[in-house]
PyMOL Python script that loads the backbone (N, CA, C, O; Angstrom):
from pymol import cmd

cmd.read_pdbstr("""\
ATOM      1  N   MET A   1      -9.900   3.513   9.195  1.00  0.00           N
ATOM      2  CA  MET A   1      -9.687   2.137   9.568  1.00  0.00           C
ATOM      3  C   MET A   1      -8.299   1.926  10.136  1.00  0.00           C
ATOM      4  O   MET A   1      -8.140   1.223  11.134  1.00  0.00           O
ATOM      5  N   GLY A   2      -7.273   2.532   9.505  1.00  0.00           N
ATOM      6  CA  GLY A   2      -5.939   2.376  10.054  1.00  0.00           C
ATOM      7  C   GLY A   2      -4.845   2.620   9.042  1.00  0.00           C
ATOM      8  O   GLY A   2      -5.089   2.850   7.857  1.00  0.00           O
ATOM      9  N   HIS A   3      -3.625   2.562   9.557  1.00  0.00           N
ATOM     10  CA  HIS A   3      -2.433   2.753   8.737  1.00  0.00           C
ATOM     11  C   HIS A   3      -1.994   1.388   8.211  1.00  0.00           C
ATOM     12  O   HIS A   3      -1.875   0.425   8.969  1.00  0.00           O
ATOM     13  N   TYR A   4      -1.755   1.323   6.906  1.00  0.00           N
ATOM     14  CA  TYR A   4      -1.371   0.064   6.272  1.00  0.00           C
ATOM     15  C   TYR A   4      -0.048   0.203   5.545  1.00  0.00           C
ATOM     16  O   TYR A   4       0.304   1.276   5.053  1.00  0.00           O
ATOM     17  N   VAL A   5       0.678  -0.906   5.488  1.00  0.00           N
ATOM     18  CA  VAL A   5       1.897  -1.033   4.705  1.00  0.00           C
ATOM     19  C   VAL A   5       1.663  -2.178   3.727  1.00  0.00           C
ATOM     20  O   VAL A   5       1.324  -3.293   4.124  1.00  0.00           O
ATOM     21  N   ILE A   6       1.850  -1.883   2.440  1.00  0.00           N
ATOM     22  CA  ILE A   6       1.678  -2.890   1.390  1.00  0.00           C
ATOM     23  C   ILE A   6       3.003  -2.983   0.643  1.00  0.00           C
ATOM     24  O   ILE A   6       3.430  -2.025  -0.001  1.00  0.00           O
ATOM     25  N   ARG A   7       3.639  -4.128   0.734  1.00  0.00           N
ATOM     26  CA  ARG A   7       4.931  -4.349   0.077  1.00  0.00           C
ATOM     27  C   ARG A   7       4.670  -5.135  -1.204  1.00  0.00           C
ATOM     28  O   ARG A   7       4.026  -6.184  -1.175  1.00  0.00           O
ATOM     29  N   VAL A   8       5.174  -4.621  -2.333  1.00  0.00           N
ATOM     30  CA  VAL A   8       4.963  -5.278  -3.622  1.00  0.00           C
ATOM     31  C   VAL A   8       6.303  -5.587  -4.270  1.00  0.00           C
ATOM     32  O   VAL A   8       7.321  -4.963  -3.970  1.00  0.00           O
ATOM     33  N   LYS A   9       6.276  -6.560  -5.162  1.00  0.00           N
ATOM     34  CA  LYS A   9       7.477  -6.981  -5.869  1.00  0.00           C
ATOM     35  C   LYS A   9       7.794  -5.990  -6.979  1.00  0.00           C
ATOM     36  O   LYS A   9       6.906  -5.581  -7.726  1.00  0.00           O
ATOM     37  N   GLY A  10       9.048  -5.611  -7.084  1.00  0.00           N
ATOM     38  CA  GLY A  10       9.493  -4.736  -8.155  1.00  0.00           C
ATOM     39  C   GLY A  10       9.439  -3.266  -7.782  1.00  0.00           C
ATOM     40  O   GLY A  10       8.817  -2.875  -6.794  1.00  0.00           O
ATOM     41  N   THR A  11      10.100  -2.472  -8.588  1.00  0.00           N
ATOM     42  CA  THR A  11      10.102  -1.026  -8.408  1.00  0.00           C
ATOM     43  C   THR A  11       9.012  -0.440  -9.294  1.00  0.00           C
ATOM     44  O   THR A  11       9.070  -0.552 -10.519  1.00  0.00           O
ATOM     45  N   LEU A  12       8.021   0.182  -8.673  1.00  0.00           N
ATOM     46  CA  LEU A  12       6.903   0.749  -9.424  1.00  0.00           C
ATOM     47  C   LEU A  12       7.287   2.105 -10.003  1.00  0.00           C
ATOM     48  O   LEU A  12       7.969   2.899  -9.355  1.00  0.00           O
ATOM     49  N   SER A  13       6.843   2.358 -11.221  1.00  0.00           N
ATOM     50  CA  SER A  13       7.090   3.648 -11.863  1.00  0.00           C
ATOM     51  C   SER A  13       6.269   4.739 -11.185  1.00  0.00           C
ATOM     52  O   SER A  13       5.338   4.462 -10.429  1.00  0.00           O
ATOM     53  N   ARG A  14       6.631   5.965 -11.469  1.00  0.00           N
ATOM     54  CA  ARG A  14       5.889   7.112 -10.930  1.00  0.00           C
ATOM     55  C   ARG A  14       4.426   7.063 -11.385  1.00  0.00           C
ATOM     56  O   ARG A  14       3.522   7.360 -10.605  1.00  0.00           O
ATOM     57  N   ASP A  15       4.198   6.688 -12.645  1.00  0.00           N
ATOM     58  CA  ASP A  15       2.822   6.587 -13.155  1.00  0.00           C
ATOM     59  C   ASP A  15       2.006   5.575 -12.355  1.00  0.00           C
ATOM     60  O   ASP A  15       0.834   5.812 -12.060  1.00  0.00           O
ATOM     61  N   LEU A  16       2.622   4.453 -12.006  1.00  0.00           N
ATOM     62  CA  LEU A  16       1.902   3.448 -11.221  1.00  0.00           C
ATOM     63  C   LEU A  16       1.635   3.929  -9.799  1.00  0.00           C
ATOM     64  O   LEU A  16       0.530   3.753  -9.286  1.00  0.00           O
ATOM     65  N   THR A  17       2.627   4.530  -9.162  1.00  0.00           N
ATOM     66  CA  THR A  17       2.410   4.989  -7.787  1.00  0.00           C
ATOM     67  C   THR A  17       1.412   6.137  -7.744  1.00  0.00           C
ATOM     68  O   THR A  17       0.708   6.306  -6.748  1.00  0.00           O
ATOM     69  N   ASP A  18       1.340   6.929  -8.811  1.00  0.00           N
ATOM     70  CA  ASP A  18       0.353   8.012  -8.873  1.00  0.00           C
ATOM     71  C   ASP A  18      -1.081   7.474  -8.930  1.00  0.00           C
ATOM     72  O   ASP A  18      -2.031   8.205  -8.647  1.00  0.00           O
ATOM     73  N   ALA A  19      -1.235   6.205  -9.293  1.00  0.00           N
ATOM     74  CA  ALA A  19      -2.564   5.584  -9.337  1.00  0.00           C
ATOM     75  C   ALA A  19      -3.119   5.329  -7.938  1.00  0.00           C
ATOM     76  O   ALA A  19      -4.284   4.962  -7.780  1.00  0.00           O
ATOM     77  N   PHE A  20      -2.276   5.526  -6.927  1.00  0.00           N
ATOM     78  CA  PHE A  20      -2.676   5.295  -5.533  1.00  0.00           C
ATOM     79  C   PHE A  20      -2.414   6.563  -4.717  1.00  0.00           C
ATOM     80  O   PHE A  20      -1.498   6.591  -3.895  1.00  0.00           O
ATOM     81  N   PRO A  21      -3.213   7.612  -4.938  1.00  0.00           N
ATOM     82  CA  PRO A  21      -2.934   8.912  -4.309  1.00  0.00           C
ATOM     83  C   PRO A  21      -3.030   8.907  -2.784  1.00  0.00           C
ATOM     84  O   PRO A  21      -2.471   9.791  -2.135  1.00  0.00           O
ATOM     85  N   SER A  22      -3.718   7.944  -2.207  1.00  0.00           N
ATOM     86  CA  SER A  22      -3.840   7.903  -0.747  1.00  0.00           C
ATOM     87  C   SER A  22      -2.626   7.260  -0.082  1.00  0.00           C
ATOM     88  O   SER A  22      -2.533   7.228   1.145  1.00  0.00           O
ATOM     89  N   LEU A  23      -1.692   6.746  -0.892  1.00  0.00           N
ATOM     90  CA  LEU A  23      -0.528   6.051  -0.348  1.00  0.00           C
ATOM     91  C   LEU A  23       0.769   6.737  -0.750  1.00  0.00           C
ATOM     92  O   LEU A  23       0.864   7.344  -1.817  1.00  0.00           O
ATOM     93  N   THR A  24       1.757   6.630   0.116  1.00  0.00           N
ATOM     94  CA  THR A  24       3.111   7.081  -0.178  1.00  0.00           C
ATOM     95  C   THR A  24       3.900   5.872  -0.649  1.00  0.00           C
ATOM     96  O   THR A  24       3.743   4.779  -0.104  1.00  0.00           O
ATOM     97  N   ALA A  25       4.747   6.055  -1.655  1.00  0.00           N
ATOM     98  CA  ALA A  25       5.547   4.951  -2.188  1.00  0.00           C
ATOM     99  C   ALA A  25       7.017   5.170  -1.864  1.00  0.00           C
ATOM    100  O   ALA A  25       7.574   6.236  -2.127  1.00  0.00           O
ATOM    101  N   ASP A  26       7.634   4.147  -1.289  1.00  0.00           N
ATOM    102  CA  ASP A  26       9.064   4.171  -0.993  1.00  0.00           C
ATOM    103  C   ASP A  26       9.724   3.006  -1.714  1.00  0.00           C
ATOM    104  O   ASP A  26       9.447   1.848  -1.400  1.00  0.00           O
ATOM    105  N   PRO A  27      10.604   3.302  -2.688  1.00  0.00           N
ATOM    106  CA  PRO A  27      11.291   2.213  -3.385  1.00  0.00           C
ATOM    107  C   PRO A  27      12.355   1.584  -2.487  1.00  0.00           C
ATOM    108  O   PRO A  27      13.048   2.274  -1.740  1.00  0.00           O
ATOM    109  N   GLU A  28      12.466   0.273  -2.577  1.00  0.00           N
ATOM    110  CA  GLU A  28      13.507  -0.489  -1.900  1.00  0.00           C
ATOM    111  C   GLU A  28      14.096  -1.422  -2.948  1.00  0.00           C
ATOM    112  O   GLU A  28      13.504  -1.596  -4.013  1.00  0.00           O
ATOM    113  N   PRO A  29      15.241  -2.022  -2.673  1.00  0.00           N
ATOM    114  CA  PRO A  29      15.804  -2.945  -3.663  1.00  0.00           C
ATOM    115  C   PRO A  29      14.813  -4.060  -4.021  1.00  0.00           C
ATOM    116  O   PRO A  29      14.399  -4.839  -3.163  1.00  0.00           O
ATOM    117  N   ALA A  30      14.450  -4.115  -5.284  1.00  0.00           N
ATOM    118  CA  ALA A  30      13.563  -5.139  -5.852  1.00  0.00           C
ATOM    119  C   ALA A  30      12.137  -5.102  -5.317  1.00  0.00           C
ATOM    120  O   ALA A  30      11.355  -6.012  -5.592  1.00  0.00           O
ATOM    121  N   GLN A  31      11.783  -4.067  -4.558  1.00  0.00           N
ATOM    122  CA  GLN A  31      10.432  -3.955  -4.007  1.00  0.00           C
ATOM    123  C   GLN A  31      10.038  -2.487  -3.916  1.00  0.00           C
ATOM    124  O   GLN A  31      10.875  -1.589  -4.001  1.00  0.00           O
ATOM    125  N   THR A  32       8.735  -2.271  -3.739  1.00  0.00           N
ATOM    126  CA  THR A  32       8.207  -0.947  -3.427  1.00  0.00           C
ATOM    127  C   THR A  32       7.298  -1.103  -2.223  1.00  0.00           C
ATOM    128  O   THR A  32       6.506  -2.042  -2.145  1.00  0.00           O
ATOM    129  N   VAL A  33       7.420  -0.173  -1.285  1.00  0.00           N
ATOM    130  CA  VAL A  33       6.571  -0.180  -0.100  1.00  0.00           C
ATOM    131  C   VAL A  33       5.575   0.966  -0.231  1.00  0.00           C
ATOM    132  O   VAL A  33       5.962   2.131  -0.322  1.00  0.00           O
ATOM    133  N   LEU A  34       4.294   0.623  -0.241  1.00  0.00           N
ATOM    134  CA  LEU A  34       3.215   1.605  -0.263  1.00  0.00           C
ATOM    135  C   LEU A  34       2.663   1.686   1.147  1.00  0.00           C
ATOM    136  O   LEU A  34       2.427   0.658   1.783  1.00  0.00           O
ATOM    137  N   HIS A  35       2.456   2.898   1.642  1.00  0.00           N
ATOM    138  CA  HIS A  35       1.918   3.008   2.998  1.00  0.00           C
ATOM    139  C   HIS A  35       1.075   4.260   3.136  1.00  0.00           C
ATOM    140  O   HIS A  35       1.289   5.264   2.456  1.00  0.00           O
ATOM    141  N   GLY A  36       0.103   4.169   4.045  1.00  0.00           N
ATOM    142  CA  GLY A  36      -0.760   5.307   4.312  1.00  0.00           C
ATOM    143  C   GLY A  36      -1.998   4.889   5.079  1.00  0.00           C
ATOM    144  O   GLY A  36      -2.226   3.706   5.333  1.00  0.00           O
ATOM    145  N   TYR A  37      -2.794   5.885   5.441  1.00  0.00           N
ATOM    146  CA  TYR A  37      -4.027   5.649   6.194  1.00  0.00           C
ATOM    147  C   TYR A  37      -5.152   5.326   5.216  1.00  0.00           C
ATOM    148  O   TYR A  37      -5.335   6.022   4.218  1.00  0.00           O
ATOM    149  N   LEU A  38      -5.898   4.273   5.508  1.00  0.00           N
ATOM    150  CA  LEU A  38      -7.051   3.894   4.695  1.00  0.00           C
ATOM    151  C   LEU A  38      -8.299   3.979   5.553  1.00  0.00           C
ATOM    152  O   LEU A  38      -8.309   3.532   6.700  1.00  0.00           O
ATOM    153  N   ASP A  39      -9.353   4.557   4.987  1.00  0.00           N
ATOM    154  CA  ASP A  39     -10.577   4.828   5.739  1.00  0.00           C
ATOM    155  C   ASP A  39     -11.373   3.587   6.117  1.00  0.00           C
ATOM    156  O   ASP A  39     -11.991   3.544   7.181  1.00  0.00           O
ATOM    157  N   ASP A  40     -11.362   2.570   5.245  1.00  0.00           N
ATOM    158  CA  ASP A  40     -12.209   1.412   5.527  1.00  0.00           C
ATOM    159  C   ASP A  40     -11.725   0.191   4.757  1.00  0.00           C
ATOM    160  O   ASP A  40     -10.788   0.268   3.962  1.00  0.00           O
ATOM    161  N   GLN A  41     -12.380  -0.930   5.010  1.00  0.00           N
ATOM    162  CA  GLN A  41     -12.026  -2.198   4.371  1.00  0.00           C
ATOM    163  C   GLN A  41     -12.189  -2.120   2.856  1.00  0.00           C
ATOM    164  O   GLN A  41     -11.424  -2.738   2.116  1.00  0.00           O
ATOM    165  N   ALA A  42     -13.176  -1.370   2.398  1.00  0.00           N
ATOM    166  CA  ALA A  42     -13.400  -1.222   0.958  1.00  0.00           C
ATOM    167  C   ALA A  42     -12.215  -0.527   0.290  1.00  0.00           C
ATOM    168  O   ALA A  42     -11.845  -0.880  -0.830  1.00  0.00           O
ATOM    169  N   ALA A  43     -11.621   0.453   0.962  1.00  0.00           N
ATOM    170  CA  ALA A  43     -10.456   1.149   0.404  1.00  0.00           C
ATOM    171  C   ALA A  43      -9.282   0.188   0.259  1.00  0.00           C
ATOM    172  O   ALA A  43      -8.603   0.185  -0.768  1.00  0.00           O
ATOM    173  N   LEU A  44      -9.043  -0.623   1.277  1.00  0.00           N
ATOM    174  CA  LEU A  44      -7.963  -1.612   1.212  1.00  0.00           C
ATOM    175  C   LEU A  44      -8.235  -2.621   0.098  1.00  0.00           C
ATOM    176  O   LEU A  44      -7.345  -2.914  -0.700  1.00  0.00           O
ATOM    177  N   ALA A  45      -9.442  -3.147   0.037  1.00  0.00           N
ATOM    178  CA  ALA A  45      -9.796  -4.118  -1.000  1.00  0.00           C
ATOM    179  C   ALA A  45      -9.637  -3.513  -2.391  1.00  0.00           C
ATOM    180  O   ALA A  45      -9.162  -4.185  -3.307  1.00  0.00           O
ATOM    181  N   GLY A  46     -10.028  -2.256  -2.554  1.00  0.00           N
ATOM    182  CA  GLY A  46      -9.895  -1.596  -3.845  1.00  0.00           C
ATOM    183  C   GLY A  46      -8.448  -1.481  -4.286  1.00  0.00           C
ATOM    184  O   GLY A  46      -8.134  -1.710  -5.454  1.00  0.00           O
ATOM    185  N   ILE A  47      -7.566  -1.128  -3.362  1.00  0.00           N
ATOM    186  CA  ILE A  47      -6.141  -1.016  -3.690  1.00  0.00           C
ATOM    187  C   ILE A  47      -5.564  -2.387  -4.031  1.00  0.00           C
ATOM    188  O   ILE A  47      -4.843  -2.528  -5.018  1.00  0.00           O
ATOM    189  N   LEU A  48      -5.876  -3.393  -3.224  1.00  0.00           N
ATOM    190  CA  LEU A  48      -5.363  -4.740  -3.493  1.00  0.00           C
ATOM    191  C   LEU A  48      -5.879  -5.273  -4.826  1.00  0.00           C
ATOM    192  O   LEU A  48      -5.127  -5.903  -5.570  1.00  0.00           O
ATOM    193  N   ASN A  49      -7.140  -5.031  -5.136  1.00  0.00           N
ATOM    194  CA  ASN A  49      -7.699  -5.452  -6.429  1.00  0.00           C
ATOM    195  C   ASN A  49      -7.041  -4.718  -7.586  1.00  0.00           C
ATOM    196  O   ASN A  49      -6.759  -5.318  -8.623  1.00  0.00           O
ATOM    197  N   HIS A  50      -6.792  -3.417  -7.414  1.00  0.00           N
ATOM    198  CA  HIS A  50      -6.145  -2.620  -8.458  1.00  0.00           C
ATOM    199  C   HIS A  50      -4.732  -3.149  -8.721  1.00  0.00           C
ATOM    200  O   HIS A  50      -4.328  -3.302  -9.874  1.00  0.00           O
ATOM    201  N   LEU A  51      -3.986  -3.425  -7.653  1.00  0.00           N
ATOM    202  CA  LEU A  51      -2.643  -3.986  -7.818  1.00  0.00           C
ATOM    203  C   LEU A  51      -2.708  -5.316  -8.567  1.00  0.00           C
ATOM    204  O   LEU A  51      -1.900  -5.564  -9.462  1.00  0.00           O
ATOM    205  N   ASP A  52      -3.656  -6.162  -8.210  1.00  0.00           N
ATOM    206  CA  ASP A  52      -3.816  -7.460  -8.863  1.00  0.00           C
ATOM    207  C   ASP A  52      -4.150  -7.291 -10.343  1.00  0.00           C
ATOM    208  O   ASP A  52      -3.593  -7.991 -11.189  1.00  0.00           O
ATOM    209  N   MET A  53      -5.045  -6.376 -10.655  1.00  0.00           N
ATOM    210  CA  MET A  53      -5.424  -6.126 -12.053  1.00  0.00           C
ATOM    211  C   MET A  53      -4.237  -5.632 -12.872  1.00  0.00           C
ATOM    212  O   MET A  53      -4.156  -5.896 -14.072  1.00  0.00           O
ATOM    213  N   LEU A  54      -3.316  -4.914 -12.228  1.00  0.00           N
ATOM    214  CA  LEU A  54      -2.124  -4.415 -12.912  1.00  0.00           C
ATOM    215  C   LEU A  54      -1.027  -5.476 -13.010  1.00  0.00           C
ATOM    216  O   LEU A  54       0.021  -5.236 -13.611  1.00  0.00           O
ATOM    217  N   GLY A  55      -1.268  -6.644 -12.421  1.00  0.00           N
ATOM    218  CA  GLY A  55      -0.278  -7.717 -12.469  1.00  0.00           C
ATOM    219  C   GLY A  55       0.876  -7.522 -11.506  1.00  0.00           C
ATOM    220  O   GLY A  55       1.950  -8.095 -11.696  1.00  0.00           O
ATOM    221  N   ILE A  56       0.665  -6.720 -10.475  1.00  0.00           N
ATOM    222  CA  ILE A  56       1.714  -6.440  -9.497  1.00  0.00           C
ATOM    223  C   ILE A  56       1.601  -7.454  -8.361  1.00  0.00           C
ATOM    224  O   ILE A  56       0.540  -7.604  -7.756  1.00  0.00           O
ATOM    225  N   SER A  57       2.696  -8.142  -8.079  1.00  0.00           N
ATOM    226  CA  SER A  57       2.707  -9.168  -7.037  1.00  0.00           C
ATOM    227  C   SER A  57       2.797  -8.533  -5.655  1.00  0.00           C
ATOM    228  O   SER A  57       3.710  -7.759  -5.372  1.00  0.00           O
ATOM    229  N   ILE A  58       1.843  -8.870  -4.808  1.00  0.00           N
ATOM    230  CA  ILE A  58       1.823  -8.370  -3.438  1.00  0.00           C
ATOM    231  C   ILE A  58       2.633  -9.329  -2.577  1.00  0.00           C
ATOM    232  O   ILE A  58       2.373 -10.532  -2.559  1.00  0.00           O
ATOM    233  N   VAL A  59       3.616  -8.787  -1.865  1.00  0.00           N
ATOM    234  CA  VAL A  59       4.490  -9.584  -1.014  1.00  0.00           C
ATOM    235  C   VAL A  59       3.942  -9.652   0.406  1.00  0.00           C
ATOM    236  O   VAL A  59       3.990 -10.699   1.052  1.00  0.00           O
ATOM    237  N   GLU A  60       3.416  -8.509   0.890  1.00  0.00           N
ATOM    238  CA  GLU A  60       3.004  -8.435   2.293  1.00  0.00           C
ATOM    239  C   GLU A  60       2.025  -7.289   2.483  1.00  0.00           C
ATOM    240  O   GLU A  60       2.147  -6.242   1.847  1.00  0.00           O
ATOM    241  N   VAL A  61       1.057  -7.494   3.359  1.00  0.00           N
ATOM    242  CA  VAL A  61       0.128  -6.439   3.767  1.00  0.00           C
ATOM    243  C   VAL A  61       0.105  -6.440   5.288  1.00  0.00           C
ATOM    244  O   VAL A  61      -0.175  -7.463   5.914  1.00  0.00           O
ATOM    245  N   LEU A  62       0.401  -5.291   5.875  1.00  0.00           N
ATOM    246  CA  LEU A  62       0.418  -5.164   7.332  1.00  0.00           C
ATOM    247  C   LEU A  62      -0.456  -4.004   7.766  1.00  0.00           C
ATOM    248  O   LEU A  62      -0.454  -2.947   7.135  1.00  0.00           O
ATOM    249  N   GLN A  63      -1.200  -4.199   8.835  1.00  0.00           N
ATOM    250  CA  GLN A  63      -1.882  -3.083   9.483  1.00  0.00           C
ATOM    251  C   GLN A  63      -1.021  -2.686  10.669  1.00  0.00           C
ATOM    252  O   GLN A  63      -0.673  -3.521  11.504  1.00  0.00           O
ATOM    253  N   ILE A  64      -0.682  -1.410  10.736  1.00  0.00           N
ATOM    254  CA  ILE A  64       0.147  -0.904  11.821  1.00  0.00           C
ATOM    255  C   ILE A  64      -0.767  -0.530  12.975  1.00  0.00           C
ATOM    256  O   ILE A  64      -1.643   0.321  12.816  1.00  0.00           O
ATOM    257  N   PRO A  65      -0.580  -1.151  14.138  1.00  0.00           N
ATOM    258  CA  PRO A  65      -1.459  -0.836  15.272  1.00  0.00           C
ATOM    259  C   PRO A  65      -1.233   0.591  15.758  1.00  0.00           C
ATOM    260  O   PRO A  65      -0.112   1.097  15.702  1.00  0.00           O
ATOM    261  N   PRO A  66      -2.291   1.241  16.235  1.00  0.00           N
ATOM    262  CA  PRO A  66      -2.131   2.597  16.775  1.00  0.00           C
ATOM    263  C   PRO A  66      -1.279   2.561  18.037  1.00  0.00           C
ATOM    264  O   PRO A  66      -1.213   1.548  18.735  1.00  0.00           O
ATOM    265  N   LEU A  67      -0.636   3.679  18.311  1.00  0.00           N
ATOM    266  CA  LEU A  67       0.139   3.799  19.542  1.00  0.00           C
ATOM    267  C   LEU A  67      -0.801   3.772  20.738  1.00  0.00           C
ATOM    268  O   LEU A  67      -2.006   3.975  20.589  1.00  0.00           O
ATOM    269  N   ALA A  68      -0.265   3.527  21.895  1.00  0.00           N
ATOM    270  CA  ALA A  68      -1.073   3.415  23.114  1.00  0.00           C
ATOM    271  C   ALA A  68      -1.907   4.657  23.383  1.00  0.00           C
ATOM    272  O   ALA A  68      -2.997   4.560  23.949  1.00  0.00           O
ATOM    273  N   ASN A  69      -1.406   5.835  22.983  1.00  0.00           N
ATOM    274  CA  ASN A  69      -2.158   7.070  23.216  1.00  0.00           C
ATOM    275  C   ASN A  69      -3.146   7.375  22.096  1.00  0.00           C
ATOM    276  O   ASN A  69      -3.754   8.445  22.072  1.00  0.00           O
ATOM    277  N   GLY A  70      -3.308   6.421  21.161  1.00  0.00           N
ATOM    278  CA  GLY A  70      -4.292   6.578  20.095  1.00  0.00           C
ATOM    279  C   GLY A  70      -3.790   7.297  18.869  1.00  0.00           C
ATOM    280  O   GLY A  70      -4.580   7.577  17.968  1.00  0.00           O
ATOM    281  N   HIS A  71      -2.513   7.609  18.794  1.00  0.00           N
ATOM    282  CA  HIS A  71      -1.949   8.303  17.631  1.00  0.00           C
ATOM    283  C   HIS A  71      -1.031   7.404  16.854  1.00  0.00           C
ATOM    284  O   HIS A  71      -0.467   7.822  15.844  1.00  0.00           O
TER     285      HIS A  71
END
""", "prot")
cmd.dss("prot")
cmd.show_as("cartoon", "prot")
cmd.util.cbc("prot")
cmd.orient("prot")
């Protein structure tokens, strides 16, 4: 489906980021940025629901458009 960036409030522990093996986690001041390729809408919905169930506040969700050459 595409490359997504999900910005959440707070610094997530290693145990929490390990719960999302399809995403890379980059800590930033007071936030964590999760990013990676997701196969379909169900994968995105599953991650967003999982974050919500864990009580993690989602700040932003972005889909990164593909480059002009398709990469």
